[in-house]
Every structure is written in structure tokens, then in C-alpha cells.
C-alpha positions as CSV (number, residue, x, y, z in Angstrom):
1,M,-42.2,15.1,7.7
2,A,-44.2,11.9,8.1
3,L,-42.5,8.8,9.5
4,R,-41.2,6.4,6.9
5,S,-41.1,2.7,7.8
6,G,-40.5,-0.6,6.0
7,F,-38.4,-3.7,5.5
8,V,-35.0,-3.5,3.7
9,S,-33.6,-6.8,2.6
10,I,-29.9,-7.0,2.1
11,V,-28.9,-9.6,-0.4
12,G,-25.9,-10.6,-2.4
13,R,-23.3,-13.3,-3.0
14,P,-21.5,-14.9,0.0
15,N,-18.8,-12.7,1.6
16,A,-20.2,-9.5,0.0
17,G,-20.3,-7.9,3.5
18,K,-24.0,-8.1,4.2
19,S,-23.7,-8.9,7.9
20,T,-20.9,-6.3,8.3
21,L,-23.3,-3.7,6.8
22,L,-26.1,-4.8,9.2
23,N,-23.9,-4.4,12.2
24,A,-22.4,-1.1,11.0
25,L,-25.8,0.4,10.4
26,L,-27.1,-0.7,13.8
27,G,-24.0,0.5,15.6
28,Q,-23.6,-2.8,17.4
29,K,-23.0,-6.5,16.7
30,L,-26.2,-8.5,15.9
31,A,-25.1,-10.8,13.1
32,I,-22.0,-13.0,13.4
33,V,-19.2,-12.2,11.0
34,T,-16.2,-14.3,9.8
35,H,-14.1,-14.4,6.6
36,K,-15.6,-17.7,5.7
37,P,-18.5,-17.8,3.1
38,Q,-22.0,-18.9,4.2
39,T,-21.5,-17.8,7.7
40,T,-25.1,-16.5,7.8
41,R,-27.6,-19.3,7.5
42,T,-30.9,-17.6,8.4
43,R,-32.4,-14.2,7.9
44,I,-31.7,-11.8,10.8
45,Q,-33.8,-8.7,11.4
46,G,-32.3,-5.6,13.0
47,V,-34.5,-2.5,13.8
48,L,-32.9,0.8,13.1
49,E,-34.6,3.9,14.5
50,L,-33.7,7.2,12.7
51,A,-34.5,10.6,14.0
52,V,-35.6,13.4,11.7
53,R,-32.8,15.4,10.2
54,K,-33.8,19.0,9.4
55,K,-33.1,20.6,6.1
56,A,-30.0,22.8,5.9
57,K,-27.9,24.4,3.3
58,G,-26.7,21.7,0.9
59,D,-28.7,19.1,2.9
60,P,-32.2,18.2,1.9
61,G,-32.7,16.6,5.3
62,R,-34.2,13.2,6.1
63,P,-37.6,12.2,7.7
64,A,-37.8,10.1,10.8
65,A,-37.8,6.5,10.0
66,Q,-37.9,3.0,11.3
67,V,-35.9,0.8,9.0
68,I,-36.1,-3.0,9.5
69,L,-32.9,-4.3,8.1
70,V,-33.0,-8.0,7.0
71,D,-29.6,-9.7,6.7
72,T,-29.8,-12.9,4.5
73,P,-27.6,-15.8,3.6
74,G,-25.4,-15.5,0.6
75,V,-27.1,-16.2,-2.7
76,H,-25.8,-19.4,-4.2
77,K,-26.9,-22.4,-6.1
78,P,-28.2,-24.9,-3.5
79,E,-26.8,-28.4,-3.4
80,T,-27.7,-29.8,0.1
81,Q,-30.8,-29.5,2.1
82,L,-29.0,-26.9,4.2
83,D,-28.3,-24.9,1.1
84,K,-31.9,-25.1,0.0
85,R,-33.1,-23.9,3.4
86,M,-30.6,-20.9,3.3
87,M,-32.0,-19.9,-0.2
88,Q,-35.5,-20.2,1.1
89,E,-34.5,-17.7,3.8
90,V,-33.4,-15.3,1.0
91,H,-36.7,-15.7,-0.9
92,D,-38.7,-15.3,2.3
93,A,-36.9,-12.0,3.1
94,L,-37.6,-10.8,-0.4
95,E,-41.4,-11.5,-0.2
96,T,-42.0,-8.9,2.5
97,R,-39.5,-6.2,1.6
98,D,-40.1,-2.6,0.6
99,V,-36.6,-2.0,-0.6
100,V,-33.7,-4.3,-1.6
101,V,-30.1,-3.5,-1.1
102,F,-28.1,-5.7,-3.5
103,M,-24.5,-5.9,-2.2
104,V,-21.5,-6.5,-4.4
105,D,-17.9,-6.9,-3.4
106,A,-16.1,-4.3,-5.4
107,T,-12.8,-6.2,-5.0
108,H,-14.4,-9.2,-6.8
109,R,-12.9,-9.5,-10.3
110,I,-15.3,-9.1,-13.2
111,H,-15.0,-11.9,-15.7
112,E,-16.5,-11.2,-19.1
113,E,-17.4,-14.0,-21.5
114,E,-14.3,-15.6,-23.1
115,A,-13.9,-16.9,-26.6
116,P,-13.3,-20.7,-26.7
117,R,-9.8,-21.9,-27.2
118,T,-8.7,-24.8,-29.3
119,D,-5.6,-27.0,-29.3
120,A,-3.5,-27.9,-32.3
121,E,-6.0,-30.6,-33.3
122,G,-9.0,-28.2,-33.1
123,R,-10.4,-29.5,-29.9
124,T,-11.9,-27.1,-27.5
125,V,-9.7,-26.4,-24.5
126,R,-11.0,-25.2,-21.1
127,T,-8.2,-24.4,-18.7
128,V,-8.7,-24.4,-14.9
129,G,-8.6,-20.6,-14.9
130,M,-11.3,-20.5,-17.6
131,Q,-13.5,-22.9,-15.6
132,K,-13.1,-20.8,-12.4
133,R,-14.0,-17.6,-14.3
134,A,-17.0,-19.2,-15.9
135,M,-18.2,-20.4,-12.5
136,S,-17.8,-16.9,-11.1
137,R,-19.8,-15.5,-14.0
138,A,-22.5,-18.1,-13.4
139,E,-22.7,-17.2,-9.7
140,D,-23.0,-13.5,-10.6
141,D,-25.8,-14.3,-13.1
142,F,-27.6,-16.5,-10.5
143,A,-27.6,-13.7,-7.9
144,L,-28.8,-11.2,-10.5
145,K,-31.7,-13.5,-11.5
146,V,-32.9,-13.4,-7.9
147,I,-33.4,-9.6,-8.0
148,S,-34.5,-9.5,-11.7
149,R,-37.8,-11.1,-10.8
150,L,-38.6,-8.4,-8.1
151,E,-40.9,-5.5,-8.4
152,G,-39.9,-2.4,-6.4
153,P,-36.7,-0.5,-5.9
154,V,-33.3,-2.2,-5.7
155,V,-30.3,-0.2,-4.5
156,L,-26.9,-1.4,-5.6
157,A,-24.3,-1.1,-2.8
158,L,-20.8,-1.5,-4.0
159,N,-18.9,-2.6,-0.9
160,K,-15.2,-2.6,0.1
161,I,-14.4,0.5,-2.0
162,D,-11.6,1.2,0.5
163,E,-9.7,-1.7,-1.1
164,V,-10.2,-0.5,-4.7
165,P,-8.3,2.3,-6.5
166,R,-10.7,5.2,-7.3
167,A,-9.9,4.9,-11.0
168,A,-11.1,1.3,-11.0
169,L,-14.6,2.2,-9.5
170,L,-16.1,3.7,-12.6
171,P,-15.7,0.6,-14.8
172,I,-17.2,-1.5,-11.9
173,I,-20.2,0.8,-11.5
174,A,-20.7,0.8,-15.3
175,H,-20.5,-3.0,-15.4
176,W,-23.1,-3.6,-12.7
177,S,-25.4,-0.7,-13.8
178,A,-25.7,-2.4,-17.2
179,K,-26.9,-5.6,-15.5
180,H,-30.0,-4.2,-13.8
181,N,-32.1,-1.0,-13.6
182,F,-31.0,0.0,-10.1
183,A,-32.9,2.7,-8.2
184,E,-29.6,4.0,-6.8
185,V,-25.9,3.0,-7.0
186,I,-24.0,3.8,-3.8
187,P,-20.3,3.0,-3.3
188,I,-19.7,2.1,0.4
189,S,-17.2,0.5,2.9
190,A,-19.3,-1.3,5.5
191,K,-16.1,-2.1,7.4
192,K,-14.9,1.6,7.6
193,K,-18.5,3.0,7.7
194,E,-18.0,5.1,4.6
195,G,-21.0,6.1,2.5
196,L,-23.5,4.6,5.0
197,E,-25.3,7.9,5.7
198,L,-25.8,8.4,2.0
199,L,-27.1,4.8,1.6
200,L,-29.6,5.4,4.5
201,D,-30.7,8.7,2.9
202,K,-31.5,7.0,-0.4
203,V,-33.2,4.0,1.3
204,V,-35.4,6.1,3.6
205,R,-36.6,8.1,0.6
206,L,-37.7,4.9,-1.0
207,L,-39.6,3.6,2.0
208,P,-43.4,4.3,2.3
209,E,-44.9,6.5,4.9
210,G,-46.3,4.4,7.8
211,Q,-46.3,3.4,11.4
212,R,-43.6,1.7,13.4
213,Y,-43.5,-2.1,13.2
214,F,-41.6,-2.5,16.4
215,P,-41.2,-0.4,19.7
216,K,-38.6,2.3,19.5
217,D,-36.2,0.6,21.8
218,Q,-36.3,-2.9,20.2
219,L,-33.2,-4.0,18.4
220,T,-34.3,-7.3,16.9
221,D,-37.0,-9.9,16.9
222,Q,-34.5,-12.7,17.3
223,P,-34.7,-14.6,20.7
224,E,-31.7,-14.5,22.9
225,R,-31.3,-18.3,22.7
226,F,-30.8,-18.0,18.9
227,L,-28.3,-15.2,19.3
228,V,-26.4,-17.4,21.9
229,A,-26.3,-20.3,19.4
230,E,-24.9,-18.0,16.7
231,I,-22.2,-16.7,19.0
232,I,-21.1,-20.3,19.7
233,R,-21.1,-21.1,16.0
234,E,-19.1,-18.0,15.3
235,K,-16.4,-19.2,17.6
236,I,-16.3,-22.6,15.9
237,L,-15.9,-20.9,12.6
238,M,-13.1,-18.8,13.9
239,L,-11.2,-21.4,15.8
240,T,-11.4,-24.5,13.6
241,G,-10.1,-25.4,10.2
242,E,-11.7,-25.2,6.8
243,E,-13.7,-28.5,6.8
244,V,-15.3,-28.6,10.3
245,P,-17.2,-25.3,10.4
246,Y,-19.5,-26.0,7.5
247,A,-20.5,-29.4,8.9
248,T,-21.4,-28.0,12.3
249,A,-24.7,-26.8,13.8
250,V,-25.5,-25.5,17.3
251,V,-28.7,-26.2,19.1
252,I,-29.5,-24.7,22.5
253,E,-31.0,-27.6,24.5
254,S,-31.7,-25.7,27.7
255,F,-31.7,-22.0,28.6
256,E,-32.3,-21.3,32.3
257,E,-32.6,-17.6,33.0
258,P,-32.4,-16.0,36.4
259,D,-35.5,-14.3,37.9
260,T,-33.7,-10.9,37.7
261,R,-30.6,-9.6,36.0
262,K,-29.7,-7.2,38.9
263,K,-26.8,-7.8,41.2
264,G,-27.5,-9.7,44.4
265,K,-26.6,-8.7,47.9
266,D,-23.1,-10.2,47.4
267,G,-22.5,-7.7,44.6
268,K,-22.5,-10.5,42.0
269,L,-24.6,-10.7,38.8
270,P,-27.1,-13.6,38.6
271,V,-26.3,-16.7,36.5
272,T,-27.8,-17.9,33.2
273,K,-27.3,-21.6,32.7
274,I,-27.0,-22.8,29.1
275,N,-26.7,-26.2,27.6
276,A,-25.7,-26.4,24.0
277,A,-25.2,-29.2,21.5
278,I,-22.7,-28.9,18.7
279,Y,-23.6,-31.3,15.9
280,C,-21.1,-32.5,13.3
281,E,-21.3,-35.2,10.7
282,R,-18.3,-37.5,11.4
283,N,-16.3,-38.8,14.4
284,G,-13.2,-37.2,13.0
285,Q,-14.9,-33.8,13.1
286,K,-16.0,-34.5,16.7
287,A,-12.4,-35.2,17.7
288,I,-11.3,-31.9,16.2
289,L,-14.0,-30.0,17.9
290,I,-13.1,-31.5,21.3
291,G,-9.4,-31.3,20.8
292,K,-6.6,-32.9,22.9
293,Q,-7.9,-33.4,26.4
294,G,-10.9,-31.1,25.6
295,A,-8.7,-28.1,24.8
296,M,-10.5,-27.0,21.7
297,L,-14.0,-27.3,23.2
298,K,-12.8,-25.4,26.2
299,Q,-11.4,-22.6,24.0
300,I,-14.7,-22.4,22.1
301,G,-16.7,-22.3,25.3
302,T,-14.5,-19.7,27.0
303,S,-14.5,-17.4,24.1
304,A,-18.3,-17.8,23.5
305,R,-19.1,-17.4,27.2
306,K,-17.4,-14.0,27.5
307,E,-19.5,-12.6,24.6
308,I,-22.7,-14.2,25.8
309,E,-22.2,-12.6,29.2
310,G,-22.0,-9.2,27.5
311,L,-25.1,-10.0,25.5
312,L,-27.2,-11.2,28.4
313,G,-25.8,-8.9,31.2
314,T,-25.4,-11.9,33.5
315,R,-22.8,-14.4,34.4
316,V,-23.0,-17.5,32.3
317,F,-22.5,-21.2,33.0
318,L,-22.1,-22.8,29.6
319,E,-22.0,-26.5,28.9
320,L,-21.0,-27.7,25.4
321,F,-21.6,-31.2,24.1
322,V,-20.4,-32.5,20.7
323,K,-22.8,-34.9,19.0
324,V,-22.5,-36.8,15.6
325,Q,-25.4,-36.7,13.2
326,D,-24.4,-38.4,10.0
327,E,-24.8,-36.2,6.9
328,W,-27.2,-33.9,8.7
329,R,-26.9,-31.3,6.0
330,T,-28.8,-33.6,3.6
331,S,-31.6,-34.3,6.1
332,R,-34.6,-32.1,5.5
333,S,-36.2,-32.7,8.9
334,F,-32.9,-32.0,10.8
335,V,-32.3,-28.8,8.8
336,E,-35.8,-27.6,9.3
337,N,-35.5,-28.2,13.0
338,L,-32.5,-25.9,13.2
339,D,-34.8,-22.9,12.4
340,W,-35.2,-20.9,15.6
341,R,-38.9,-20.3,14.8
342,R,-39.5,-24.0,14.7
343,Q,-37.5,-24.5,17.9
344,L,-39.7,-21.9,19.7
345,E,-42.8,-23.7,18.5
346,Q,-41.5,-27.0,19.8
347,I,-40.6,-25.3,23.2
348,A,-44.1,-23.9,23.4
349,E,-45.7,-27.2,22.6
350,K,-43.6,-29.0,25.2
351,Q,-44.5,-26.4,27.9
352,Q,-48.1,-26.8,27.1
353,L,-47.9,-30.6,27.3
354,D,-45.9,-30.4,30.6
355,R,-48.6,-28.1,32.1
356,S,-51.4,-30.3,30.9
357,L,-49.7,-33.4,32.5
358,A,-49.0,-31.5,35.8
359,A,-52.6,-30.2,35.9
360,A,-54.0,-33.7,35.4
361,A,-51.7,-35.1,38.1
362,A,-52.9,-32.4,40.5
363,G,-56.5,-33.1,39.6
364,V,-57.3,-29.5,38.5
365,K,-58.2,-27.8,35.2
366,L,-55.3,-26.3,33.2
367,D,-56.3,-22.7,33.7
368,E,-56.6,-23.2,37.5
369,F,-53.1,-24.9,37.4
370,D,-51.6,-21.9,35.5
371,E,-53.0,-19.5,38.1
372,Q,-51.4,-21.6,40.9
373,D,-48.1,-21.8,38.9
374,E,-48.0,-18.0,38.5
375,S,-48.6,-17.3,42.1
376,E,-45.9,-19.7,43.2
377,G,-43.3,-18.4,40.7
378,T,-42.0,-21.8,39.6
379,D,-39.0,-22.1,37.3
380,E,-39.3,-23.2,33.7
381,Y,-35.9,-25.0,33.5
382,G,-33.7,-26.6,36.0
383,T,-30.2,-28.1,36.1
384,E,-27.8,-28.9,38.9
385,N,-24.7,-28.9,36.8
386,D,-22.9,-25.6,37.0
387,S,-19.6,-26.7,35.4
388,D,-17.9,-24.3,33.0
389,V,-17.4,-26.5,29.9
390,E,-18.0,-30.1,29.4
391,E,-17.5,-32.4,26.4
392,E,-19.0,-35.7,25.4
């Protein structure tokens, strides 16, 4: 059987379990996961390599495949520049997909259209409950509109079926099946990894035959500095209250890698030095993030550092600083600069400028300077501060 390959975009409303599904299919954590909606702010690609499964009795088999899974932010009506950027990430993921997996939280109550109520004087009455149900219907309709414009197969994945009585599943399937012509409808539990093999079987059959887009052993195209920033942001989401997480952003300001990740003669792993800025919108939020005598910031840093060490395979010196950027979520330029792709471009531009200035100072051409630089093995970054956690 010929190799199947392609991009599979996972979309749905916030908290549908998209990131949990990505991690479950990959067999390891790539996307951060919390119980708070809009945890995911950018699209994240994970590369899943599947070996051929031969036909057997009762099993049609499955061809070898490379499935590029694309996790996306939750589909929602944008209000701020950050919201708009998140929705742009969704649309970008849908432009280059071969298959879409539309995820729905099966525990989410279905609210049908309600007849208007009137009071004794004949005036229309809308209770708080009616308003909430109407808002939920509108959010469902908005998410469905996103996929209704697409050409190509859309697979409905009904998630969290482990939390729903079996008798309740059929009406839920019937409700959503009537909303769109789905290529397949697959009940799953991403958390308990139920139904995932069936989901993969159906998705692979919908992918075109083709070559690999990535090497066999590559997990993602995301740079490590982005993954580190996401880990720090995850700890903020988990450790702080309801208001602060949504008003925070993490930017890696310096990332100094060791020349090797092997243990030294002393038996210790080398050190990666990371300097990260946590942005918030108000001084009150900054105080919460730092905590009494720096306790909260230290807790965030300690928790993040342990996970970052596992990711990088080195020891980590992590410095955290809290900075206030008023109403940054409404600033288009600030939000765009949070994109890791933009950050990599800026880093490359700075490196090019630094090399040009150094070459000019040395009185040599840039290509000659680069040859000297490679032969000397100079470091890209440098910092003398090896403290554990620091707050500003």
C-alpha cells in the first residue's frame, strides 16, 4: 500500500479537547492543556508517523502514513486583537489542510431554539438562562460556519464520551449530523484514548497518497524556545486566578544553549540559560504574578523549569521577569510580535545586523567574517546571571 500523507486540522469551540487529542495521538505532550478556555493561542503542528498495518480477519488494515496534526485555538467570535490573531491562526490552518477533524464536547448541552416568552403585559421576556442558551447556540453556529465554507472531508469527533451515558449519545450524534455533511462521525475520549485508532483509520483513508513532509523522527516544526514559552504560560494558567492568565503573554528574551547536551566529566548535564518576560496589563496583575516576597513567581519558575529540563535534556537556569504592557491584547503590533514565526525572523535579522557590524569593525567582508566565526566556535548568546528565578 502506498504511503498516505497530509495535514489534518483539528478545530472546534474552546475546551472541546483539541490539544488533549493532539497529545494523545502523538503519545507525548506537545500542546499545553488546562481546564481554562483559550489556552491554545497559536496553531501547533505535530508529526505522527504510522506504520503499515496488514490486513487480517475483520481488519481491513491501514497503509503507512505521515499525519501532520494541526492543533488550533478554539473557534470564537473575536473581540480583541489577540482574539483576531487566534482566529487567523484557525483560518491559516484550514487553508492548507487535507482533512478537518471538527471536535465537539459531547457533554456540552444542546440548546434548541426557544419560543419567546411574554409577561402579563405582553412584553417579551428574556431570562438570564435564555440569554445564556441563545449565546451557546450562536457560538455553535459560528463554529459550524467556519467548516461550512470548506471543500474537502470533515470528520466529526464527539469527544468526552466517557462522561456521557450511552443512551444519550445517539441524540447527540443525530443533532450534529443534521448540521453538516460529515465524512465520518467518530465518538472518542481523548483523555482516556478511546476510539482513537478508529479515528486514525478513517482519517488516513481520507488522506492522499504522497511523500513525507517531514523526516520520520521529527515530532514538530515548533522551535524549542516557543515550547519553553508555552510551558511557562501553562504554569501561569494553572497557578493563578481567573483574571490574570488571559492578560498574560510570555516572550523568551534570551535562550543560551550549551555546545553539547551530553554529560560533562563531572557527570553533570550542561546548562541552558533562559531569560523570559511575562507581560501583563496592569500593576495589580503584576503584583499577583510576583506574589508575596516573590513566592508566586518562584513557584511558576520552579514548576516550569522542571518540565523544561525534561524537554531539553539539560539543566536549566530560568530567569523570569514580570513587565506591564497596558492593554496589550488590543495592540495589533504587540500581538503580532508574539507570533513565534515573527520572533524567529527578528532574531535572524538581529544576528545578520550583528555580524555585519562585527565584520565592518574587523575590516573584512561578511562572508570572510562568517568563516572566521565558524572556525572559532563563538557563542550566540551570553549572560553572567545564573540565578534560579528573579522578579522585577
